[in-house]
Steps between C-alpha positions, in 0.01 A plus 500: 500500500227587748139581420403867512169587661325833458310601807260796502601720789438860596682735266531220244513604136512229239555600139401248235541641152291814472281410797588598855339369816548728798388465856526799728395601848270794560779746585671431169169535316434831675839627388448375144152654464544819702209401723508463876474159664171610659363601159587160355328327791198729453479419128513132584215539752299698244536221246707703253781252545453128548590361841869424495638167613700505820812339630492276804603809696197692371679728252303592190657391172438696179571411140559714194129505413423640847756776452356576156148517648615739773669724244179492294296605805740782580498632143120480483478699824731763351242532221235569764322165501334397826571161654163370379578617147845343522344174615280514189803573279687206651207270422487627142876455474497145636203390285678622186176646363479800270458781750613808315156660463427447870836644602440792263173578683677485837773733373244745361329508841836555673591778259164674551549483878852643470378782276226581753754502782732726298212746451427493874867559579517789253195656671673455836819655361307808381328534839829474686663759275209742558521445875876558493454823303250621761748423777783682324276800426384516865855475631613784271220734605475415871662736745801346678384296799138485371507173305249325727229508231544237235274533194522126426392399852222760485382365164503139623311602814236682293458193278458275803239734651303526177506120450383435857208742457371309196 
């Protein structure tokens, strides 16, 4: 009977009980996380992901914890966190400190910003609807072939003139 040797190679997955050790190249990690290869490299340069070990050929090698970190970063971005805020969350996560009140404050700030943006977008929507109504009204009342006057362009021009005079 010959001895069996386990060698860690690219694409190697070793299952030992409930624990799994996986080593993957950047393309596989990109596929697994839904991030681009360039984004993964960028996160590594920004310090959101620890520098990955490399093969003799220079290929980056990633483990399960790296993939989990990248998924965490992606999900945090979906919640509107900036990279600096995500960096802070990763530190809190790795230090295993009670961080709920701090995260709550960050979420409250995010929510307030979203609510403000929604209000701004609703104002913009109302303005666009009014402008569209003016256009439709002008097109209905204009004589055929005399649509060269646009009430919206005229209104914008007046606003620009009045702002430049102030």
